[in-house]
py3Dmol code that shows the C-alpha trace and the ligand (Angstrom):
import py3Dmol

protein = """\
ATOM      1  CA  UNK A   1      23.740 -18.134-187.345  1.00  0.00           C
ATOM      2  CA  UNK A   2      21.877 -16.109-184.741  1.00  0.00           C
ATOM      3  CA  UNK A   3      22.637 -16.459-181.049  1.00  0.00           C
ATOM      4  CA  UNK A   4      19.494 -16.579-178.967  1.00  0.00           C
ATOM      5  CA  UNK A   5      19.115 -15.428-175.383  1.00  0.00           C
ATOM      6  CA  UNK A   6      19.421 -19.033-174.313  1.00  0.00           C
ATOM      7  CA  UNK A   7      22.777 -19.869-172.812  1.00  0.00           C
ATOM      8  CA  UNK A   8      23.385 -23.498-171.911  1.00  0.00           C
ATOM      9  CA  UNK A   9      26.087 -25.504-170.208  1.00  0.00           C
ATOM     10  CA  UNK A  10      27.457 -28.915-171.086  1.00  0.00           C
ATOM     11  CA  UNK A  11      30.591 -30.825-170.004  1.00  0.00           C
ATOM     12  CA  UNK A  12      31.903 -27.788-168.144  1.00  0.00           C
ATOM     13  CA  UNK A  13      31.379 -25.356-171.026  1.00  0.00           C
ATOM     14  CA  UNK A  14      29.056 -22.398-171.461  1.00  0.00           C
ATOM     15  CA  UNK A  15      27.505 -22.599-174.913  1.00  0.00           C
ATOM     16  CA  UNK A  16      25.098 -20.333-176.739  1.00  0.00           C
ATOM     17  CA  UNK A  17      21.821 -21.644-178.089  1.00  0.00           C
ATOM     18  CA  UNK A  18      21.599 -20.687-181.742  1.00  0.00           C
ATOM     19  CA  UNK A  19      18.996 -20.536-184.466  1.00  0.00           C
ATOM     20  CA  UNK A  20      19.955 -20.925-188.098  1.00  0.00           C
ATOM     21  CA  UNK A  21      19.046 -18.038-190.439  1.00  0.00           C
ATOM     22  CA  UNK A  22      17.674 -18.929-193.861  1.00  0.00           C
ATOM     23  CA  UNK A  23      18.808 -22.011-195.744  1.00  0.00           C
ATOM     24  CA  UNK A  24      22.233 -22.824-194.306  1.00  0.00           C
ATOM     25  CA  UNK A  25      24.948 -25.245-195.346  1.00  0.00           C
ATOM     26  CA  UNK A  26      25.625 -26.420-191.791  1.00  0.00           C
ATOM     27  CA  UNK A  27      28.805 -28.492-192.239  1.00  0.00           C
ATOM     28  CA  UNK A  28      31.136 -25.575-193.146  1.00  0.00           C
ATOM     29  CA  UNK A  29      30.379 -23.920-189.773  1.00  0.00           C
ATOM     30  CA  UNK A  30      32.435 -26.520-187.915  1.00  0.00           C
ATOM     31  CA  UNK A  31      35.970 -25.665-186.761  1.00  0.00           C
ATOM     32  CA  UNK A  32      35.719 -21.974-187.662  1.00  0.00           C
ATOM     33  CA  UNK A  33      36.972 -19.089-185.536  1.00  0.00           C
ATOM     34  CA  UNK A  34      33.721 -17.294-184.721  1.00  0.00           C
ATOM     35  CA  UNK A  35      33.239 -13.643-183.826  1.00  0.00           C
ATOM     36  CA  UNK A  36      29.972 -12.199-182.537  1.00  0.00           C
ATOM     37  CA  UNK A  37      28.151  -9.075-183.757  1.00  0.00           C
ATOM     38  CA  UNK A  38      24.745  -7.434-183.733  1.00  0.00           C
ATOM     39  CA  UNK A  39      22.574  -5.023-181.803  1.00  0.00           C
ATOM     40  CA  UNK A  40      21.987  -4.521-178.090  1.00  0.00           C
ATOM     41  CA  UNK A  41      19.369  -2.412-176.344  1.00  0.00           C
ATOM     42  CA  UNK A  42      20.054  -0.803-172.993  1.00  0.00           C
ATOM     43  CA  UNK A  43      18.336   1.501-170.482  1.00  0.00           C
ATOM     44  CA  UNK A  44      20.299   4.474-169.189  1.00  0.00           C
ATOM     45  CA  UNK A  45      20.016   5.558-165.520  1.00  0.00           C
ATOM     46  CA  UNK A  46      17.761   8.457-166.627  1.00  0.00           C
ATOM     47  CA  UNK A  47      15.311   5.939-168.157  1.00  0.00           C
ATOM     48  CA  UNK A  48      16.285   6.565-171.772  1.00  0.00           C
ATOM     49  CA  UNK A  49      16.407   3.476-174.051  1.00  0.00           C
ATOM     50  CA  UNK A  50      19.165   3.142-176.617  1.00  0.00           C
ATOM     51  CA  UNK A  51      20.096   0.636-179.327  1.00  0.00           C
ATOM     52  CA  UNK A  52      23.830   0.013-179.742  1.00  0.00           C
ATOM     53  CA  UNK A  53      25.835  -1.872-182.319  1.00  0.00           C
ATOM     54  CA  UNK A  54      28.219  -4.461-180.934  1.00  0.00           C
ATOM     55  CA  UNK A  55      31.051  -6.090-182.845  1.00  0.00           C
ATOM     56  CA  UNK A  56      33.240  -8.550-180.957  1.00  0.00           C
ATOM     57  CA  UNK A  57      35.895  -8.827-183.630  1.00  0.00           C
ATOM     58  CA  UNK A  58      37.948 -11.631-182.195  1.00  0.00           C
ATOM     59  CA  UNK A  59      37.368 -15.382-182.157  1.00  0.00           C
ATOM     60  CA  UNK A  60      35.228 -15.926-179.058  1.00  0.00           C
ATOM     61  CA  UNK A  61      33.595 -19.218-180.015  1.00  0.00           C
ATOM     62  CA  UNK A  62      33.950 -22.376-182.079  1.00  0.00           C
ATOM     63  CA  UNK A  63      31.777 -25.341-183.086  1.00  0.00           C
ATOM     64  CA  UNK A  64      34.226 -28.250-182.811  1.00  0.00           C
ATOM     65  CA  UNK A  65      33.838 -31.298-185.040  1.00  0.00           C
ATOM     66  CA  UNK A  66      33.462 -34.735-183.530  1.00  0.00           C
ATOM     67  CA  UNK A  67      36.654 -36.758-184.137  1.00  0.00           C
ATOM     68  CA  UNK A  68      36.545 -39.293-186.950  1.00  0.00           C
ATOM     69  CA  UNK A  69      37.461 -42.002-184.409  1.00  0.00           C
ATOM     70  CA  UNK A  70      34.193 -41.397-182.561  1.00  0.00           C
ATOM     71  CA  UNK A  71      32.006 -41.539-185.675  1.00  0.00           C
ATOM     72  CA  UNK A  72      33.521 -43.638-188.457  1.00  0.00           C
ATOM     73  CA  UNK A  73      30.413 -43.251-190.669  1.00  0.00           C
ATOM     74  CA  UNK A  74      30.472 -39.463-190.709  1.00  0.00           C
ATOM     75  CA  UNK A  75      31.570 -39.294-194.371  1.00  0.00           C
ATOM     76  CA  UNK A  76      28.663 -41.529-195.396  1.00  0.00           C
ATOM     77  CA  UNK A  77      26.229 -38.634-195.086  1.00  0.00           C
ATOM     78  CA  UNK A  78      25.383 -38.267-191.405  1.00  0.00           C
ATOM     79  CA  UNK A  79      22.692 -35.585-191.000  1.00  0.00           C
ATOM     80  CA  UNK A  80      23.482 -32.562-188.818  1.00  0.00           C
ATOM     81  CA  UNK A  81      20.985 -31.561-186.142  1.00  0.00           C
ATOM     82  CA  UNK A  82      20.934 -27.757-185.779  1.00  0.00           C
ATOM     83  CA  UNK A  83      19.395 -27.991-182.303  1.00  0.00           C
ATOM     84  CA  UNK A  84      21.664 -30.568-180.662  1.00  0.00           C
ATOM     85  CA  UNK A  85      24.936 -30.490-182.628  1.00  0.00           C
ATOM     86  CA  UNK A  86      25.572 -26.849-183.562  1.00  0.00           C
ATOM     87  CA  UNK A  87      25.801 -24.938-180.256  1.00  0.00           C
ATOM     88  CA  UNK A  88      29.094 -22.981-180.281  1.00  0.00           C
ATOM     89  CA  UNK A  89      31.470 -23.497-177.347  1.00  0.00           C
ATOM     90  CA  UNK A  90      31.882 -20.147-175.640  1.00  0.00           C
ATOM     91  CA  UNK A  91      33.413 -20.078-172.152  1.00  0.00           C
ATOM     92  CA  UNK A  92      35.033 -22.820-170.085  1.00  0.00           C
ATOM     93  CA  UNK A  93      33.558 -23.048-166.623  1.00  0.00           C
ATOM     94  CA  UNK A  94      30.981 -20.394-167.536  1.00  0.00           C
ATOM     95  CA  UNK A  95      27.379 -20.182-166.366  1.00  0.00           C
ATOM     96  CA  UNK A  96      24.278 -18.640-167.937  1.00  0.00           C
ATOM     97  CA  UNK A  97      24.753 -15.370-166.048  1.00  0.00           C
ATOM     98  CA  UNK A  98      28.194 -14.946-167.626  1.00  0.00           C
ATOM     99  CA  UNK A  99      26.641 -14.093-170.985  1.00  0.00           C
ATOM    100  CA  UNK A 100      25.040 -10.908-169.619  1.00  0.00           C
ATOM    101  CA  UNK A 101      28.267 -10.023-167.789  1.00  0.00           C
ATOM    102  CA  UNK A 102      30.301 -10.436-170.989  1.00  0.00           C
ATOM    103  CA  UNK A 103      27.840  -8.379-173.020  1.00  0.00           C
ATOM    104  CA  UNK A 104      27.998  -5.604-170.386  1.00  0.00           C
ATOM    105  CA  UNK A 105      31.824  -5.742-170.501  1.00  0.00           C
ATOM    106  CA  UNK A 106      31.821  -5.416-174.287  1.00  0.00           C
ATOM    107  CA  UNK A 107      29.328  -2.518-174.172  1.00  0.00           C
ATOM    108  CA  UNK A 108      31.617  -0.757-171.698  1.00  0.00           C
ATOM    109  CA  UNK A 109      34.640  -1.507-173.876  1.00  0.00           C
ATOM    110  CA  UNK A 110      33.103  -0.411-177.169  1.00  0.00           C
ATOM    111  CA  UNK A 111      30.749   2.371-176.065  1.00  0.00           C
ATOM    112  CA  UNK A 112      32.172   3.528-172.726  1.00  0.00           C
ATOM    113  CA  UNK A 113      28.858   2.802-171.008  1.00  0.00           C
ATOM    114  CA  UNK A 114      29.059   1.365-167.498  1.00  0.00           C
ATOM    115  CA  UNK A 115      25.821   2.311-165.740  1.00  0.00           C
ATOM    116  CA  UNK A 116      23.351   0.899-168.235  1.00  0.00           C
ATOM    117  CA  UNK A 117      20.941  -1.999-167.894  1.00  0.00           C
ATOM    118  CA  UNK A 118      20.808  -4.672-170.604  1.00  0.00           C
ATOM    119  CA  UNK A 119      17.280  -5.059-172.007  1.00  0.00           C
ATOM    120  CA  UNK A 120      17.548  -7.194-175.131  1.00  0.00           C
ATOM    121  CA  UNK A 121      19.812  -8.134-178.006  1.00  0.00           C
ATOM    122  CA  UNK A 122      20.007  -9.746-181.440  1.00  0.00           C
ATOM    123  CA  UNK A 123      23.403 -11.203-182.234  1.00  0.00           C
ATOM    124  CA  UNK A 124      24.919 -13.449-184.851  1.00  0.00           C
ATOM    125  CA  UNK A 125      28.119 -15.445-185.099  1.00  0.00           C
ATOM    126  CA  UNK A 126      30.389 -14.854-188.067  1.00  0.00           C
ATOM    127  CA  UNK A 127      33.621 -16.237-189.484  1.00  0.00           C
ATOM    128  CA  UNK A 128      36.732 -14.293-188.443  1.00  0.00           C
ATOM    129  CA  UNK A 129      38.733 -15.382-191.509  1.00  0.00           C
ATOM    130  CA  UNK A 130      39.167 -12.323-193.749  1.00  0.00           C
ATOM    131  CA  UNK A 131      38.254 -12.402-197.461  1.00  0.00           C
ATOM    132  CA  UNK A 132      40.982 -13.572-199.868  1.00  0.00           C
ATOM    133  CA  UNK A 133      41.926 -13.726-203.532  1.00  0.00           C
ATOM    134  CA  UNK A 134      42.224 -17.426-204.426  1.00  0.00           C
ATOM    135  CA  UNK A 135      43.565 -19.320-207.432  1.00  0.00           C
ATOM    136  CA  UNK A 136      46.956 -19.348-209.133  1.00  0.00           C
ATOM    137  CA  UNK A 137      46.056 -16.207-211.056  1.00  0.00           C
ATOM    138  CA  UNK A 138      43.952 -14.728-208.254  1.00  0.00           C
ATOM    139  CA  UNK A 139      40.865 -15.236-210.384  1.00  0.00           C
ATOM    140  CA  UNK A 140      38.589 -16.056-207.434  1.00  0.00           C
ATOM    141  CA  UNK A 141      37.407 -14.217-204.350  1.00  0.00           C
ATOM    142  CA  UNK A 142      36.434 -16.114-201.208  1.00  0.00           C
ATOM    143  CA  UNK A 143      34.497 -14.482-198.403  1.00  0.00           C
ATOM    144  CA  UNK A 144      31.518 -14.753-196.116  1.00  0.00           C
ATOM    145  CA  UNK A 145      28.152 -13.426-197.322  1.00  0.00           C
ATOM    146  CA  UNK A 146      29.042 -12.886-200.999  1.00  0.00           C
ATOM    147  CA  UNK A 147      25.358 -13.785-201.382  1.00  0.00           C
ATOM    148  CA  UNK A 148      24.275 -11.110-201.332  1.00  0.00           C
ATOM    149  CA  UNK A 149      26.595  -8.351-200.143  1.00  0.00           C
ATOM    150  CA  UNK A 150      28.401  -8.609-203.489  1.00  0.00           C
ATOM    151  CA  UNK A 151      25.292  -7.177-205.151  1.00  0.00           C
ATOM    152  CA  UNK A 152      24.882  -4.483-202.464  1.00  0.00           C
ATOM    153  CA  UNK A 153      28.514  -3.476-203.064  1.00  0.00           C
ATOM    154  CA  UNK A 154      28.300  -3.408-206.866  1.00  0.00           C
ATOM    155  CA  UNK A 155      24.956  -1.572-206.716  1.00  0.00           C
ATOM    156  CA  UNK A 156      26.421   1.135-204.522  1.00  0.00           C
ATOM    157  CA  UNK A 157      29.580   1.379-206.642  1.00  0.00           C
ATOM    158  CA  UNK A 158      27.408   1.800-209.741  1.00  0.00           C
ATOM    159  CA  UNK A 159      25.291   4.478-208.080  1.00  0.00           C
ATOM    160  CA  UNK A 160      28.416   6.401-207.042  1.00  0.00           C
ATOM    161  CA  UNK A 161      29.932   6.063-210.530  1.00  0.00           C
ATOM    162  CA  UNK A 162      26.767   7.141-212.360  1.00  0.00           C
ATOM    163  CA  UNK A 163      26.504  10.599-213.935  1.00  0.00           C
ATOM    164  CA  UNK A 164      23.474  11.574-211.839  1.00  0.00           C
ATOM    165  CA  UNK A 165      21.321  12.745-214.741  1.00  0.00           C
ATOM    166  CA  UNK A 166      18.839   9.914-214.315  1.00  0.00           C
ATOM    167  CA  UNK A 167      16.804   9.373-211.134  1.00  0.00           C
ATOM    168  CA  UNK A 168      17.987   6.121-209.540  1.00  0.00           C
ATOM    169  CA  UNK A 169      17.007   4.330-206.350  1.00  0.00           C
ATOM    170  CA  UNK A 170      19.161   1.641-204.724  1.00  0.00           C
ATOM    171  CA  UNK A 171      17.234  -0.507-202.257  1.00  0.00           C
ATOM    172  CA  UNK A 172      19.007  -3.158-200.175  1.00  0.00           C
ATOM    173  CA  UNK A 173      16.290  -5.135-198.401  1.00  0.00           C
ATOM    174  CA  UNK A 174      16.705  -7.181-195.262  1.00  0.00           C
ATOM    175  CA  UNK A 175      15.203 -10.663-194.766  1.00  0.00           C
ATOM    176  CA  UNK A 176      15.470 -11.892-198.359  1.00  0.00           C
ATOM    177  CA  UNK A 177      16.774 -15.221-197.078  1.00  0.00           C
ATOM    178  CA  UNK A 178      13.708 -15.822-194.924  1.00  0.00           C
ATOM    179  CA  UNK A 179      10.924 -14.856-197.321  1.00  0.00           C
ATOM    180  CA  UNK A 180      11.021 -11.002-197.352  1.00  0.00           C
ATOM    181  CA  UNK A 181       7.823 -10.665-195.289  1.00  0.00           C
ATOM    182  CA  UNK A 182       8.809  -8.003-192.753  1.00  0.00           C
ATOM    183  CA  UNK A 183       8.656  -4.234-192.308  1.00  0.00           C
ATOM    184  CA  UNK A 184      12.128  -3.860-193.845  1.00  0.00           C
ATOM    185  CA  UNK A 185      11.785  -6.786-196.293  1.00  0.00           C
ATOM    186  CA  UNK A 186      10.854  -6.528-199.968  1.00  0.00           C
ATOM    187  CA  UNK A 187       7.272  -7.481-199.163  1.00  0.00           C
ATOM    188  CA  UNK A 188       6.965  -4.573-196.745  1.00  0.00           C
ATOM    189  CA  UNK A 189       5.862  -1.075-197.740  1.00  0.00           C
ATOM    190  CA  UNK A 190       9.272   0.614-197.488  1.00  0.00           C
ATOM    191  CA  UNK A 191      10.119   0.974-201.194  1.00  0.00           C
ATOM    192  CA  UNK A 192       6.611   2.049-202.199  1.00  0.00           C
ATOM    193  CA  UNK A 193       6.520   4.572-199.350  1.00  0.00           C
ATOM    194  CA  UNK A 194       9.868   6.070-200.364  1.00  0.00           C
ATOM    195  CA  UNK A 195       8.939   6.267-204.053  1.00  0.00           C
ATOM    196  CA  UNK A 196       5.583   7.856-203.233  1.00  0.00           C
ATOM    197  CA  UNK A 197       7.254  10.489-201.071  1.00  0.00           C
ATOM    198  CA  UNK A 198       9.832  11.212-203.787  1.00  0.00           C
ATOM    199  CA  UNK A 199       6.996  11.520-206.268  1.00  0.00           C
ATOM    200  CA  UNK A 200       5.201  13.981-203.967  1.00  0.00           C
ATOM    201  CA  UNK A 201       8.384  16.011-203.544  1.00  0.00           C
ATOM    202  CA  UNK A 202       8.610  16.275-207.329  1.00  0.00           C
ATOM    203  CA  UNK A 203       5.050  17.637-207.393  1.00  0.00           C
ATOM    204  CA  UNK A 204       3.789  14.448-209.029  1.00  0.00           C
ATOM    205  CA  UNK A 205       1.971  13.022-206.048  1.00  0.00           C
ATOM    206  CA  UNK A 206      -1.279  11.950-207.739  1.00  0.00           C
ATOM    207  CA  UNK A 207      -2.029   8.230-207.911  1.00  0.00           C
ATOM    208  CA  UNK A 208      -2.160   8.287-211.734  1.00  0.00           C
ATOM    209  CA  UNK A 209       1.186  10.057-211.907  1.00  0.00           C
ATOM    210  CA  UNK A 210       2.729   7.599-209.494  1.00  0.00           C
ATOM    211  CA  UNK A 211       1.580   4.665-211.620  1.00  0.00           C
ATOM    212  CA  UNK A 212       3.076   6.312-214.711  1.00  0.00           C
ATOM    213  CA  UNK A 213       6.359   6.879-212.844  1.00  0.00           C
ATOM    214  CA  UNK A 214       6.518   3.193-211.877  1.00  0.00           C
ATOM    215  CA  UNK A 215       5.622   2.008-215.370  1.00  0.00           C
ATOM    216  CA  UNK A 216       8.285   4.229-216.921  1.00  0.00           C
ATOM    217  CA  UNK A 217      10.864   2.730-214.545  1.00  0.00           C
ATOM    218  CA  UNK A 218      12.766  -0.551-214.668  1.00  0.00           C
ATOM    219  CA  UNK A 219      14.063  -2.569-211.770  1.00  0.00           C
ATOM    220  CA  UNK A 220      17.133  -4.787-211.797  1.00  0.00           C
ATOM    221  CA  UNK A 221      16.918  -7.291-208.958  1.00  0.00           C
ATOM    222  CA  UNK A 222      20.513  -8.236-208.302  1.00  0.00           C
ATOM    223  CA  UNK A 223      21.303 -11.407-206.379  1.00  0.00           C
ATOM    224  CA  UNK A 224      24.036 -13.968-206.932  1.00  0.00           C
ATOM    225  CA  UNK A 225      23.543 -16.931-209.273  1.00  0.00           C
ATOM    226  CA  UNK A 226      24.786 -20.525-209.179  1.00  0.00           C
ATOM    227  CA  UNK A 227      27.919 -21.009-211.293  1.00  0.00           C
ATOM    228  CA  UNK A 228      28.590 -24.389-212.871  1.00  0.00           C
ATOM    229  CA  UNK A 229      30.522 -26.464-210.288  1.00  0.00           C
ATOM    230  CA  UNK A 230      33.317 -28.589-211.826  1.00  0.00           C
ATOM    231  CA  UNK A 231      32.609 -31.498-209.448  1.00  0.00           C
ATOM    232  CA  UNK A 232      28.830 -31.406-209.895  1.00  0.00           C
ATOM    233  CA  UNK A 233      28.238 -30.472-213.540  1.00  0.00           C
ATOM    234  CA  UNK A 234      25.023 -32.537-213.692  1.00  0.00           C
ATOM    235  CA  UNK A 235      23.334 -30.072-211.321  1.00  0.00           C
ATOM    236  CA  UNK A 236      22.915 -27.572-214.174  1.00  0.00           C
ATOM    237  CA  UNK A 237      20.972 -27.686-217.428  1.00  0.00           C
ATOM    238  CA  UNK A 238      23.556 -28.541-220.094  1.00  0.00           C
ATOM    239  CA  UNK A 239      22.954 -25.293-221.984  1.00  0.00           C
ATOM    240  CA  UNK A 240      22.738 -23.021-218.933  1.00  0.00           C
ATOM    241  CA  UNK A 241      25.799 -23.448-216.745  1.00  0.00           C
ATOM    242  CA  UNK A 242      27.152 -19.967-215.966  1.00  0.00           C
ATOM    243  CA  UNK A 243      30.936 -19.733-215.628  1.00  0.00           C
ATOM    244  CA  UNK A 244      32.776 -17.746-212.964  1.00  0.00           C
ATOM    245  CA  UNK A 245      34.302 -14.656-214.596  1.00  0.00           C
ATOM    246  CA  UNK A 246      31.879 -15.110-217.514  1.00  0.00           C
ATOM    247  CA  UNK A 247      29.902 -11.969-216.686  1.00  0.00           C
ATOM    248  CA  UNK A 248      26.555 -11.279-215.030  1.00  0.00           C
ATOM    249  CA  UNK A 249      23.865 -13.937-215.281  1.00  0.00           C
ATOM    250  CA  UNK A 250      20.294 -13.282-216.416  1.00  0.00           C
ATOM    251  CA  UNK A 251      18.012 -15.597-214.437  1.00  0.00           C
ATOM    252  CA  UNK A 252      14.907 -16.931-216.122  1.00  0.00           C
ATOM    253  CA  UNK A 253      12.126 -19.081-214.657  1.00  0.00           C
ATOM    254  CA  UNK A 254       8.766 -19.823-216.273  1.00  0.00           C
ATOM    255  CA  UNK A 255       7.141 -20.181-212.834  1.00  0.00           C
ATOM    256  CA  UNK A 256       8.191 -16.590-212.014  1.00  0.00           C
ATOM    257  CA  UNK A 257      10.606 -17.507-209.259  1.00  0.00           C
ATOM    258  CA  UNK A 258      12.652 -14.912-211.167  1.00  0.00           C
ATOM    259  CA  UNK A 259      10.954 -11.788-212.558  1.00  0.00           C
ATOM    260  CA  UNK A 260      12.800 -11.659-215.892  1.00  0.00           C
ATOM    261  CA  UNK A 261      10.863 -11.554-219.156  1.00  0.00           C
ATOM    262  CA  UNK A 262      12.163 -11.243-222.692  1.00  0.00           C
ATOM    263  CA  UNK A 263      11.631  -7.461-222.758  1.00  0.00           C
ATOM    264  CA  UNK A 264      13.581  -6.752-219.557  1.00  0.00           C
ATOM    265  CA  UNK A 265      16.250  -9.311-220.532  1.00  0.00           C
ATOM    266  CA  UNK A 266      16.625  -7.612-223.927  1.00  0.00           C
ATOM    267  CA  UNK A 267      17.239  -4.274-222.173  1.00  0.00           C
ATOM    268  CA  UNK A 268      19.925  -5.872-219.986  1.00  0.00           C
ATOM    269  CA  UNK A 269      21.641  -7.554-222.941  1.00  0.00           C
ATOM    270  CA  UNK A 270      21.760  -4.186-224.665  1.00  0.00           C
ATOM    271  CA  UNK A 271      23.256  -2.593-221.546  1.00  0.00           C
ATOM    272  CA  UNK A 272      25.929  -5.323-221.456  1.00  0.00           C
ATOM    273  CA  UNK A 273      26.744  -4.651-225.116  1.00  0.00           C
ATOM    274  CA  UNK A 274      27.099  -0.943-224.341  1.00  0.00           C
ATOM    275  CA  UNK A 275      29.298  -1.593-221.280  1.00  0.00           C
ATOM    276  CA  UNK A 276      31.339  -4.232-223.174  1.00  0.00           C
ATOM    277  CA  UNK A 277      30.511  -6.871-220.578  1.00  0.00           C
ATOM    278  CA  UNK A 278      29.883 -10.573-221.365  1.00  0.00           C
ATOM    279  CA  UNK A 279      26.491 -11.867-220.289  1.00  0.00           C
ATOM    280  CA  UNK A 280      25.203 -15.351-219.400  1.00  0.00           C
ATOM    281  CA  UNK A 281      21.831 -16.990-218.774  1.00  0.00           C
ATOM    282  CA  UNK A 282      20.655 -19.300-215.986  1.00  0.00           C
ATOM    283  CA  UNK A 283      17.671 -21.586-216.258  1.00  0.00           C
ATOM    284  CA  UNK A 284      17.407 -24.291-213.622  1.00  0.00           C
ATOM    285  CA  UNK A 285      17.060 -27.948-214.654  1.00  0.00           C
ATOM    286  CA  UNK A 286      13.425 -28.727-215.494  1.00  0.00           C
ATOM    287  CA  UNK A 287      13.485 -31.529-212.892  1.00  0.00           C
ATOM    288  CA  UNK A 288      14.773 -29.278-210.069  1.00  0.00           C
ATOM    289  CA  UNK A 289      13.284 -26.376-208.154  1.00  0.00           C
ATOM    290  CA  UNK A 290      15.181 -23.098-207.917  1.00  0.00           C
ATOM    291  CA  UNK A 291      15.611 -20.336-205.382  1.00  0.00           C
ATOM    292  CA  UNK A 292      13.887 -16.998-205.636  1.00  0.00           C
ATOM    293  CA  UNK A 293      14.766 -13.349-205.046  1.00  0.00           C
ATOM    294  CA  UNK A 294      13.168 -10.039-204.162  1.00  0.00           C
ATOM    295  CA  UNK A 295      12.582  -9.522-207.914  1.00  0.00           C
ATOM    296  CA  UNK A 296       9.177 -11.244-208.213  1.00  0.00           C
ATOM    297  CA  UNK A 297       8.094  -9.870-204.821  1.00  0.00           C
ATOM    298  CA  UNK A 298       8.897  -6.256-205.720  1.00  0.00           C
ATOM    299  CA  UNK A 299       7.358  -6.670-209.182  1.00  0.00           C
ATOM    300  CA  UNK A 300       4.199  -8.009-207.531  1.00  0.00           C
ATOM    301  CA  UNK A 301       4.029  -5.226-204.936  1.00  0.00           C
ATOM    302  CA  UNK A 302       4.845  -2.313-207.268  1.00  0.00           C
ATOM    303  CA  UNK A 303       4.029  -3.486-210.780  1.00  0.00           C
ATOM    304  CA  UNK A 304       7.442  -2.308-211.998  1.00  0.00           C
ATOM    305  CA  UNK A 305       8.900  -4.210-214.990  1.00  0.00           C
ATOM    306  CA  UNK A 306      11.764  -6.201-213.474  1.00  0.00           C
ATOM    307  CA  UNK A 307      14.529  -8.615-214.290  1.00  0.00           C
ATOM    308  CA  UNK A 308      16.717 -10.835-212.156  1.00  0.00           C
ATOM    309  CA  UNK A 309      20.470 -10.899-212.658  1.00  0.00           C
ATOM    310  CA  UNK A 310      23.499 -11.645-210.509  1.00  0.00           C
ATOM    311  CA  UNK A 311      27.162 -12.548-210.357  1.00  0.00           C
ATOM    312  CA  UNK A 312      27.807 -16.297-210.563  1.00  0.00           C
ATOM    313  CA  UNK A 313      29.217 -18.006-207.471  1.00  0.00           C
ATOM    314  CA  UNK A 314      29.892 -21.363-205.852  1.00  0.00           C
ATOM    315  CA  UNK A 315      28.927 -22.621-202.376  1.00  0.00           C
ATOM    316  CA  UNK A 316      25.925 -20.352-201.893  1.00  0.00           C
ATOM    317  CA  UNK A 317      24.958 -20.172-198.190  1.00  0.00           C
ATOM    318  CA  UNK A 318      28.217 -21.670-196.975  1.00  0.00           C
ATOM    319  CA  UNK A 319      30.036 -19.730-194.239  1.00  0.00           C
ATOM    320  CA  UNK A 320      32.631 -19.005-196.973  1.00  0.00           C
ATOM    321  CA  UNK A 321      31.545 -18.572-200.565  1.00  0.00           C
ATOM    322  CA  UNK A 322      33.516 -18.275-203.812  1.00  0.00           C
ATOM    323  CA  UNK A 323      32.977 -15.954-206.769  1.00  0.00           C
ATOM    324  CA  UNK A 324      34.907 -14.701-209.794  1.00  0.00           C
ATOM    325  CA  UNK A 325      37.099 -11.637-209.263  1.00  0.00           C
ATOM    326  CA  UNK A 326      36.377 -10.215-212.733  1.00  0.00           C
ATOM    327  CA  UNK A 327      32.597 -10.546-212.316  1.00  0.00           C
ATOM    328  CA  UNK A 328      32.584  -7.813-209.677  1.00  0.00           C
ATOM    329  CA  UNK A 329      33.849  -5.278-212.205  1.00  0.00           C
ATOM    330  CA  UNK A 330      31.612  -6.602-214.991  1.00  0.00           C
ATOM    331  CA  UNK A 331      28.517  -6.240-212.843  1.00  0.00           C
ATOM    332  CA  UNK A 332      29.507  -2.771-211.640  1.00  0.00           C
ATOM    333  CA  UNK A 333      30.027  -1.615-215.240  1.00  0.00           C
ATOM    334  CA  UNK A 334      26.678  -2.802-216.527  1.00  0.00           C
ATOM    335  CA  UNK A 335      24.798  -1.454-213.492  1.00  0.00           C
ATOM    336  CA  UNK A 336      26.498   1.911-214.027  1.00  0.00           C
ATOM    337  CA  UNK A 337      25.317   1.848-217.650  1.00  0.00           C
ATOM    338  CA  UNK A 338      21.792   1.143-216.341  1.00  0.00           C
ATOM    339  CA  UNK A 339      21.956   4.092-213.933  1.00  0.00           C
ATOM    340  CA  UNK A 340      23.055   6.370-216.785  1.00  0.00           C
ATOM    341  CA  UNK A 341      20.530   5.255-219.364  1.00  0.00           C
ATOM    342  CA  UNK A 342      17.700   7.719-219.834  1.00  0.00           C
ATOM    343  CA  UNK A 343      15.606   5.755-222.341  1.00  0.00           C
ATOM    344  CA  UNK A 344      14.785   2.443-220.663  1.00  0.00           C
ATOM    345  CA  UNK A 345      12.118   0.974-222.910  1.00  0.00           C
TER     346      UNK A 345
END
"""
ligand_1 = """\
1
ZN
Zn 20.747 -16.409 -200.751
"""
view = py3Dmol.view(width=600, height=400)
view.addModel(protein, "pdb")
view.setStyle({"model": 0}, {"cartoon": {"style": "trace"}})
view.addModel(ligand_1, "xyz")
view.setStyle({"model": 1}, {"stick": {}})
view.zoomTo()
view.show()
């Protein structure tokens, strides 16, 4: 949830106006201890502009629920209005000008800067509750942003564990949750630009050679998948309900919301066999739509043969999501096997 520049007051409280980011489950945001983090831009006395990271790692805000006594029908499916009912409570007795004062205090505290002028900022609230192992046998992990930092983590672990004989690129795009159309999103030119420059550095900078390089490559688009939920089993196709701790999930969609085809899926199944990792398949119910990923976007932009996979999880886009503890290792192992494989076709 992003905090805008708009501070507001109500009933003696300073609140922050917020925008939601991507498709959010709003209800789990209530009654959470919220920290604040992001980027701030300042001007130094000598006129120099600087961007600074800010991380207020203590609970500075909360979105309190309305008591059941004041809304007896709340459990009958009352809608939540993101504009009027989600503003976090921030400072008792505060006024709009207090926001800038607090930000300046935190810049001084975290960066030792006192003489700077605040120009702009982009900040988001986040849950202060740390990640945890859950379940009698510790078979689950619960955390914020498992979708999709789990894939960023496993991708990086795989890259670090690989033997380095095969050229590998790890790209972690921003803005996937809001359509990927930005300079740093999958629809931007970043990946193509990087690959073209690498190709030039290798002395293979011609357009024909670049096309051959892309066609000889394979891309695994890694983003979490929906595991079968024990309380909502009818939300999955009966034959395609991935289990937590059942291994990575190959995602298939005839409408190309996922980029997988039988050739790229066959390669991944073979990698799973080699890495001794179980593998599952997700196809959404024919009467339901499904999400998408950067897979089809990157495949469209680059023409690289692609497949979509991901670790299964529950509660996607909640402030706290749940995944299988063993799936992290499974995914890392198969991605490492991918990084090490020389013959991809
Ligand atoms: Zn997502």
